[in-house]
PDB file with one MODEL, atoms N, CA, C and O in Angstrom:
MODEL        1
ATOM      1  N   MET A   1      73.306  66.909  46.091  1.00  0.00           N
ATOM      2  CA  MET A   1      72.511  66.429  47.182  1.00  0.00           C
ATOM      3  C   MET A   1      72.192  67.614  48.162  1.00  0.00           C
ATOM      4  O   MET A   1      71.130  67.642  48.784  1.00  0.00           O
ATOM      5  N   LEU A   2      73.091  68.534  48.271  1.00  0.00           N
ATOM      6  CA  LEU A   2      72.901  69.655  49.122  1.00  0.00           C
ATOM      7  C   LEU A   2      71.700  70.547  48.657  1.00  0.00           C
ATOM      8  O   LEU A   2      70.988  71.132  49.473  1.00  0.00           O
ATOM      9  N   SER A   3      71.526  70.616  47.389  1.00  0.00           N
ATOM     10  CA  SER A   3      70.444  71.424  46.786  1.00  0.00           C
ATOM     11  C   SER A   3      69.060  70.800  47.148  1.00  0.00           C
ATOM     12  O   SER A   3      68.068  71.506  47.326  1.00  0.00           O
ATOM     13  N   ILE A   4      69.046  69.504  47.242  1.00  0.00           N
ATOM     14  CA  ILE A   4      67.725  68.830  47.573  1.00  0.00           C
ATOM     15  C   ILE A   4      67.363  69.244  48.995  1.00  0.00           C
ATOM     16  O   ILE A   4      66.180  69.462  49.256  1.00  0.00           O
ATOM     17  N   TYR A   5      68.290  69.363  49.916  1.00  0.00           N
ATOM     18  CA  TYR A   5      67.939  69.712  51.264  1.00  0.00           C
ATOM     19  C   TYR A   5      67.493  71.170  51.394  1.00  0.00           C
ATOM     20  O   TYR A   5      66.875  71.575  52.379  1.00  0.00           O
ATOM     21  N   LEU A   6      67.832  71.934  50.363  1.00  0.00           N
ATOM     22  CA  LEU A   6      67.350  73.330  50.331  1.00  0.00           C
ATOM     23  C   LEU A   6      66.041  73.433  49.495  1.00  0.00           C
ATOM     24  O   LEU A   6      65.152  74.174  49.913  1.00  0.00           O
ATOM     25  N   LEU A   7      65.879  72.779  48.410  1.00  0.00           N
ATOM     26  CA  LEU A   7      64.790  72.931  47.519  1.00  0.00           C
ATOM     27  C   LEU A   7      63.507  72.291  48.052  1.00  0.00           C
ATOM     28  O   LEU A   7      62.430  72.865  47.890  1.00  0.00           O
ATOM     29  N   ILE A   8      63.589  71.166  48.656  1.00  0.00           N
ATOM     30  CA  ILE A   8      62.403  70.478  49.271  1.00  0.00           C
ATOM     31  C   ILE A   8      61.730  71.329  50.324  1.00  0.00           C
ATOM     32  O   ILE A   8      60.519  71.530  50.231  1.00  0.00           O
ATOM     33  N   PRO A   9      62.434  71.844  51.324  1.00  0.00           N
ATOM     34  CA  PRO A   9      61.727  72.711  52.325  1.00  0.00           C
ATOM     35  C   PRO A   9      61.182  74.022  51.651  1.00  0.00           C
ATOM     36  O   PRO A   9      60.084  74.466  51.987  1.00  0.00           O
ATOM     37  N   LEU A  10      61.939  74.627  50.716  1.00  0.00           N
ATOM     38  CA  LEU A  10      61.430  75.784  50.035  1.00  0.00           C
ATOM     39  C   LEU A  10      60.118  75.482  49.268  1.00  0.00           C
ATOM     40  O   LEU A  10      59.171  76.269  49.311  1.00  0.00           O
ATOM     41  N   SER A  11      60.082  74.329  48.567  1.00  0.00           N
ATOM     42  CA  SER A  11      58.898  74.022  47.800  1.00  0.00           C
ATOM     43  C   SER A  11      57.729  73.709  48.734  1.00  0.00           C
ATOM     44  O   SER A  11      56.576  74.010  48.423  1.00  0.00           O
ATOM     45  N   LEU A  12      58.037  73.107  49.869  1.00  0.00           N
ATOM     46  CA  LEU A  12      56.944  72.853  50.826  1.00  0.00           C
ATOM     47  C   LEU A  12      56.395  74.191  51.469  1.00  0.00           C
ATOM     48  O   LEU A  12      55.197  74.323  51.719  1.00  0.00           O
ATOM     49  N   MET A  13      57.265  75.105  51.705  1.00  0.00           N
ATOM     50  CA  MET A  13      56.845  76.404  52.177  1.00  0.00           C
ATOM     51  C   MET A  13      56.008  77.105  51.157  1.00  0.00           C
ATOM     52  O   MET A  13      54.982  77.701  51.484  1.00  0.00           O
ATOM     53  N   LEU A  14      56.435  77.039  49.925  1.00  0.00           N
ATOM     54  CA  LEU A  14      55.714  77.721  48.822  1.00  0.00           C
ATOM     55  C   LEU A  14      54.306  77.057  48.658  1.00  0.00           C
ATOM     56  O   LEU A  14      53.332  77.754  48.375  1.00  0.00           O
ATOM     57  N   PHE A  15      54.214  75.799  48.825  1.00  0.00           N
ATOM     58  CA  PHE A  15      52.938  75.062  48.740  1.00  0.00           C
ATOM     59  C   PHE A  15      52.082  75.451  49.899  1.00  0.00           C
ATOM     60  O   PHE A  15      50.889  75.662  49.683  1.00  0.00           O
ATOM     61  N   VAL A  16      52.556  75.567  51.086  1.00  0.00           N
ATOM     62  CA  VAL A  16      51.737  76.007  52.225  1.00  0.00           C
ATOM     63  C   VAL A  16      51.263  77.425  52.023  1.00  0.00           C
ATOM     64  O   VAL A  16      50.118  77.739  52.348  1.00  0.00           O
ATOM     65  N   VAL A  17      52.084  78.268  51.511  1.00  0.00           N
ATOM     66  CA  VAL A  17      51.645  79.678  51.315  1.00  0.00           C
ATOM     67  C   VAL A  17      50.572  79.721  50.196  1.00  0.00           C
ATOM     68  O   VAL A  17      49.639  80.516  50.314  1.00  0.00           O
ATOM     69  N   ALA A  18      50.653  78.933  49.153  1.00  0.00           N
ATOM     70  CA  ALA A  18      49.687  78.881  48.104  1.00  0.00           C
ATOM     71  C   ALA A  18      48.382  78.389  48.661  1.00  0.00           C
ATOM     72  O   ALA A  18      47.341  78.988  48.389  1.00  0.00           O
ATOM     73  N   ILE A  19      48.394  77.308  49.441  1.00  0.00           N
ATOM     74  CA  ILE A  19      47.148  76.788  50.072  1.00  0.00           C
ATOM     75  C   ILE A  19      46.534  77.825  51.005  1.00  0.00           C
ATOM     76  O   ILE A  19      45.320  78.025  50.983  1.00  0.00           O
ATOM     77  N   TRP A  20      47.322  78.468  51.798  1.00  0.00           N
ATOM     78  CA  TRP A  20      46.796  79.525  52.654  1.00  0.00           C
ATOM     79  C   TRP A  20      46.171  80.693  51.822  1.00  0.00           C
ATOM     80  O   TRP A  20      45.132  81.232  52.205  1.00  0.00           O
ATOM     81  N   ALA A  21      46.783  81.058  50.735  1.00  0.00           N
ATOM     82  CA  ALA A  21      46.213  82.155  49.932  1.00  0.00           C
ATOM     83  C   ALA A  21      44.841  81.781  49.275  1.00  0.00           C
ATOM     84  O   ALA A  21      43.936  82.603  49.140  1.00  0.00           O
ATOM     85  N   ILE A  22      44.760  80.461  48.873  1.00  0.00           N
ATOM     86  CA  ILE A  22      43.474  79.995  48.354  1.00  0.00           C
ATOM     87  C   ILE A  22      42.457  79.952  49.424  1.00  0.00           C
ATOM     88  O   ILE A  22      41.323  80.377  49.205  1.00  0.00           O
ATOM     89  N   TYR A  23      42.796  79.466  50.560  1.00  0.00           N
ATOM     90  CA  TYR A  23      41.904  79.351  51.699  1.00  0.00           C
ATOM     91  C   TYR A  23      41.396  80.741  52.111  1.00  0.00           C
ATOM     92  O   TYR A  23      40.207  80.933  52.367  1.00  0.00           O
ATOM     93  N   TYR A  24      42.309  81.686  52.166  1.00  0.00           N
ATOM     94  CA  TYR A  24      41.934  83.081  52.546  1.00  0.00           C
ATOM     95  C   TYR A  24      41.001  83.678  51.520  1.00  0.00           C
ATOM     96  O   TYR A  24      40.037  84.350  51.885  1.00  0.00           O
ATOM     97  N   ALA A  25      41.264  83.447  50.221  1.00  0.00           N
ATOM     98  CA  ALA A  25      40.378  83.980  49.180  1.00  0.00           C
ATOM     99  C   ALA A  25      38.996  83.403  49.244  1.00  0.00           C
ATOM    100  O   ALA A  25      38.001  84.104  49.061  1.00  0.00           O
ATOM    101  N   VAL A  26      38.942  82.081  49.512  1.00  0.00           N
ATOM    102  CA  VAL A  26      37.582  81.481  49.611  1.00  0.00           C
ATOM    103  C   VAL A  26      36.841  81.963  50.822  1.00  0.00           C
ATOM    104  O   VAL A  26      35.638  82.218  50.760  1.00  0.00           O
ATOM    105  N   LYS A  27      37.563  82.097  51.958  1.00  0.00           N
ATOM    106  CA  LYS A  27      36.924  82.533  53.234  1.00  0.00           C
ATOM    107  C   LYS A  27      36.413  83.989  53.152  1.00  0.00           C
ATOM    108  O   LYS A  27      35.398  84.333  53.757  1.00  0.00           O
ATOM    109  N   SER A  28      37.141  84.836  52.388  1.00  0.00           N
ATOM    110  CA  SER A  28      36.743  86.200  52.232  1.00  0.00           C
ATOM    111  C   SER A  28      35.836  86.493  51.071  1.00  0.00           C
ATOM    112  O   SER A  28      35.660  87.643  50.668  1.00  0.00           O
ATOM    113  N   ASN A  29      35.261  85.434  50.535  1.00  0.00           N
ATOM    114  CA  ASN A  29      34.236  85.487  49.456  1.00  0.00           C
ATOM    115  C   ASN A  29      34.716  86.107  48.151  1.00  0.00           C
ATOM    116  O   ASN A  29      33.972  86.779  47.436  1.00  0.00           O
ATOM    117  N   GLN A  30      35.966  85.857  47.879  1.00  0.00           N
ATOM    118  CA  GLN A  30      36.538  86.421  46.578  1.00  0.00           C
ATOM    119  C   GLN A  30      35.920  85.668  45.360  1.00  0.00           C
ATOM    120  O   GLN A  30      35.815  86.244  44.276  1.00  0.00           O
ATOM    121  N   PHE A  31      35.533  84.452  45.529  1.00  0.00           N
ATOM    122  CA  PHE A  31      35.024  83.630  44.409  1.00  0.00           C
ATOM    123  C   PHE A  31      33.476  83.523  44.456  1.00  0.00           C
ATOM    124  O   PHE A  31      32.891  82.654  43.810  1.00  0.00           O
ATOM    125  N   GLU A  32      32.844  84.401  45.216  1.00  0.00           N
ATOM    126  CA  GLU A  32      31.439  84.262  45.410  1.00  0.00           C
ATOM    127  C   GLU A  32      30.633  84.553  44.163  1.00  0.00           C
ATOM    128  O   GLU A  32      29.753  83.763  43.819  1.00  0.00           O
ATOM    129  N   ASP A  33      30.891  85.643  43.473  1.00  0.00           N
ATOM    130  CA  ASP A  33      30.041  86.053  42.345  1.00  0.00           C
ATOM    131  C   ASP A  33      30.997  86.400  41.203  1.00  0.00           C
ATOM    132  O   ASP A  33      31.405  87.558  41.115  1.00  0.00           O
ATOM    133  N   LEU A  34      31.356  85.522  40.374  1.00  0.00           N
ATOM    134  CA  LEU A  34      32.355  85.775  39.312  1.00  0.00           C
ATOM    135  C   LEU A  34      31.713  86.339  38.012  1.00  0.00           C
ATOM    136  O   LEU A  34      32.405  86.924  37.179  1.00  0.00           O
ATOM    137  N   ASP A  35      30.436  86.161  37.862  1.00  0.00           N
ATOM    138  CA  ASP A  35      29.802  86.604  36.584  1.00  0.00           C
ATOM    139  C   ASP A  35      29.243  88.047  36.685  1.00  0.00           C
ATOM    140  O   ASP A  35      29.169  88.751  35.677  1.00  0.00           O
ATOM    141  N   ASN A  36      28.863  88.471  37.868  1.00  0.00           N
ATOM    142  CA  ASN A  36      28.196  89.743  37.974  1.00  0.00           C
ATOM    143  C   ASN A  36      29.116  90.915  37.602  1.00  0.00           C
ATOM    144  O   ASN A  36      28.673  91.878  36.976  1.00  0.00           O
ATOM    145  N   ALA A  37      30.403  90.828  37.991  1.00  0.00           N
ATOM    146  CA  ALA A  37      31.247  91.991  37.624  1.00  0.00           C
ATOM    147  C   ALA A  37      31.434  92.172  36.083  1.00  0.00           C
ATOM    148  O   ALA A  37      31.468  93.294  35.577  1.00  0.00           O
ATOM    149  N   SER A  38      31.546  91.080  35.398  1.00  0.00           N
ATOM    150  CA  SER A  38      31.683  91.188  33.948  1.00  0.00           C
ATOM    151  C   SER A  38      30.399  91.696  33.295  1.00  0.00           C
ATOM    152  O   SER A  38      30.450  92.464  32.335  1.00  0.00           O
ATOM    153  N   GLU A  39      29.269  91.275  33.806  1.00  0.00           N
ATOM    154  CA  GLU A  39      27.994  91.713  33.287  1.00  0.00           C
ATOM    155  C   GLU A  39      27.756  93.189  33.639  1.00  0.00           C
ATOM    156  O   GLU A  39      27.148  93.929  32.865  1.00  0.00           O
ATOM    157  N   GLN A  40      28.250  93.611  34.830  1.00  0.00           N
ATOM    158  CA  GLN A  40      28.011  94.995  35.266  1.00  0.00           C
ATOM    159  C   GLN A  40      28.686  95.990  34.325  1.00  0.00           C
ATOM    160  O   GLN A  40      28.174  97.075  34.052  1.00  0.00           O
ATOM    161  N   ILE A  41      29.848  95.577  33.845  1.00  0.00           N
ATOM    162  CA  ILE A  41      30.608  96.509  32.935  1.00  0.00           C
ATOM    163  C   ILE A  41      29.774  96.774  31.620  1.00  0.00           C
ATOM    164  O   ILE A  41      29.702  97.896  31.118  1.00  0.00           O
ATOM    165  N   ILE A  42      29.168  95.689  31.117  1.00  0.00           N
ATOM    166  CA  ILE A  42      28.348  95.805  29.912  1.00  0.00           C
ATOM    167  C   ILE A  42      27.102  96.667  30.215  1.00  0.00           C
ATOM    168  O   ILE A  42      26.745  97.539  29.422  1.00  0.00           O
ATOM    169  N   LEU A  43      26.458  96.423  31.339  1.00  0.00           N
ATOM    170  CA  LEU A  43      25.236  97.228  31.743  1.00  0.00           C
ATOM    171  C   LEU A  43      25.601  98.704  31.923  1.00  0.00           C
ATOM    172  O   LEU A  43      24.864  99.579  31.468  1.00  0.00           O
ATOM    173  N   ASP A  44      26.743  98.995  32.587  1.00  0.00           N
ATOM    174  CA  ASP A  44      27.117 100.337  32.803  1.00  0.00           C
ATOM    175  C   ASP A  44      27.375 101.038  31.424  1.00  0.00           C
ATOM    176  O   ASP A  44      27.028 102.209  31.268  1.00  0.00           O
ATOM    177  N   ASP A  45      27.952 100.362  30.476  1.00  0.00           N
ATOM    178  CA  ASP A  45      28.224 100.905  29.146  1.00  0.00           C
ATOM    179  C   ASP A  45      26.886 101.225  28.427  1.00  0.00           C
ATOM    180  O   ASP A  45      26.788 102.259  27.766  1.00  0.00           O
ATOM    181  N   ARG A  46      25.932 100.419  28.539  1.00  0.00           N
ATOM    182  CA  ARG A  46      24.615 100.619  27.920  1.00  0.00           C
ATOM    183  C   ARG A  46      23.940 101.822  28.589  1.00  0.00           C
ATOM    184  O   ARG A  46      23.372 102.673  27.905  1.00  0.00           O
ATOM    185  N   GLN A  47      24.000 101.892  29.889  1.00  0.00           N
ATOM    186  CA  GLN A  47      23.389 103.029  30.508  1.00  0.00           C
ATOM    187  C   GLN A  47      24.048 104.338  30.178  1.00  0.00           C
ATOM    188  O   GLN A  47      23.353 105.344  30.030  1.00  0.00           O
ATOM    189  N   ALA A  48      25.368 104.375  30.054  1.00  0.00           N
ATOM    190  CA  ALA A  48      26.098 105.554  29.681  1.00  0.00           C
ATOM    191  C   ALA A  48      25.741 105.962  28.219  1.00  0.00           C
ATOM    192  O   ALA A  48      25.587 107.145  27.916  1.00  0.00           O
ATOM    193  N   ARG A  49      25.619 104.981  27.356  1.00  0.00           N
ATOM    194  CA  ARG A  49      25.209 105.305  25.964  1.00  0.00           C
ATOM    195  C   ARG A  49      23.846 105.907  25.961  1.00  0.00           C
ATOM    196  O   ARG A  49      23.637 106.900  25.264  1.00  0.00           O
ATOM    197  N   ARG A  50      22.898 105.375  26.695  1.00  0.00           N
ATOM    198  CA  ARG A  50      21.513 105.983  26.708  1.00  0.00           C
ATOM    199  C   ARG A  50      21.483 107.365  27.207  1.00  0.00           C
ATOM    200  O   ARG A  50      20.757 108.207  26.679  1.00  0.00           O
ATOM    201  N   LYS A  51      22.282 107.638  28.250  1.00  0.00           N
ATOM    202  CA  LYS A  51      22.351 109.027  28.787  1.00  0.00           C
ATOM    203  C   LYS A  51      22.939 109.964  27.739  1.00  0.00           C
ATOM    204  O   LYS A  51      22.414 111.056  27.519  1.00  0.00           O
ATOM    205  N   THR A  52      24.043 109.540  27.080  1.00  0.00           N
ATOM    206  CA  THR A  52      24.678 110.438  26.118  1.00  0.00           C
ATOM    207  C   THR A  52      23.766 110.622  24.913  1.00  0.00           C
ATOM    208  O   THR A  52      23.739 111.712  24.341  1.00  0.00           O
ATOM    209  N   ASN A  53      23.012 109.594  24.501  1.00  0.00           N
ATOM    210  CA  ASN A  53      22.122 109.743  23.382  1.00  0.00           C
ATOM    211  C   ASN A  53      21.012 110.689  23.739  1.00  0.00           C
ATOM    212  O   ASN A  53      20.611 111.510  22.915  1.00  0.00           O
ATOM    213  N   ARG A  54      20.506 110.597  24.945  1.00  0.00           N
ATOM    214  CA  ARG A  54      19.399 111.427  25.401  1.00  0.00           C
ATOM    215  C   ARG A  54      19.920 112.933  25.424  1.00  0.00           C
ATOM    216  O   ARG A  54      19.248 113.858  24.968  1.00  0.00           O
ATOM    217  N   ILE A  55      21.108 113.084  25.965  1.00  0.00           N
ATOM    218  CA  ILE A  55      21.670 114.446  25.971  1.00  0.00           C
ATOM    219  C   ILE A  55      21.813 115.073  24.589  1.00  0.00           C
ATOM    220  O   ILE A  55      21.469 116.235  24.374  1.00  0.00           O
ATOM    221  N   HIS A  56      22.338 114.259  23.642  1.00  0.00           N
ATOM    222  CA  HIS A  56      22.553 114.713  22.271  1.00  0.00           C
ATOM    223  C   HIS A  56      21.189 115.025  21.600  1.00  0.00           C
ATOM    224  O   HIS A  56      21.102 115.954  20.797  1.00  0.00           O
ATOM    225  N   LYS A  57      20.163 114.279  21.914  1.00  0.00           N
ATOM    226  CA  LYS A  57      18.844 114.566  21.287  1.00  0.00           C
ATOM    227  C   LYS A  57      18.282 115.881  21.903  1.00  0.00           C
ATOM    228  O   LYS A  57      17.686 116.678  21.178  1.00  0.00           O
ATOM    229  N   GLU A  58      18.455 116.110  23.185  1.00  0.00           N
ATOM    230  CA  GLU A  58      17.983 117.292  23.810  1.00  0.00           C
ATOM    231  C   GLU A  58      18.647 118.522  23.297  1.00  0.00           C
ATOM    232  O   GLU A  58      18.010 119.571  23.203  1.00  0.00           O
ATOM    233  N   GLN A  59      19.940 118.435  22.952  1.00  0.00           N
ATOM    234  CA  GLN A  59      20.728 119.563  22.489  1.00  0.00           C
ATOM    235  C   GLN A  59      20.279 119.937  21.023  1.00  0.00           C
ATOM    236  O   GLN A  59      20.472 121.077  20.601  1.00  0.00           O
ATOM    237  N   ARG A  60      19.737 119.060  20.330  1.00  0.00           N
ATOM    238  CA  ARG A  60      19.376 119.379  18.890  1.00  0.00           C
ATOM    239  C   ARG A  60      18.096 120.222  18.886  1.00  0.00           C
ATOM    240  O   ARG A  60      17.611 120.601  17.820  1.00  0.00           O
TER     241      ARG A  60
ENDMDL
END
């Protein structure tokens, strides 16, 4: 019974911290654009390949 008096307040505090973290992330626009970052990696890779291919062609 003593553990219940300890675990319930701890779980409530953890719940409040989790809700605050989600609220903070939403307010600071962390979830605003989820797809652009993953697409940007692919586009950067394509641009880098084009540059290296162009450099290799110029060296020949």
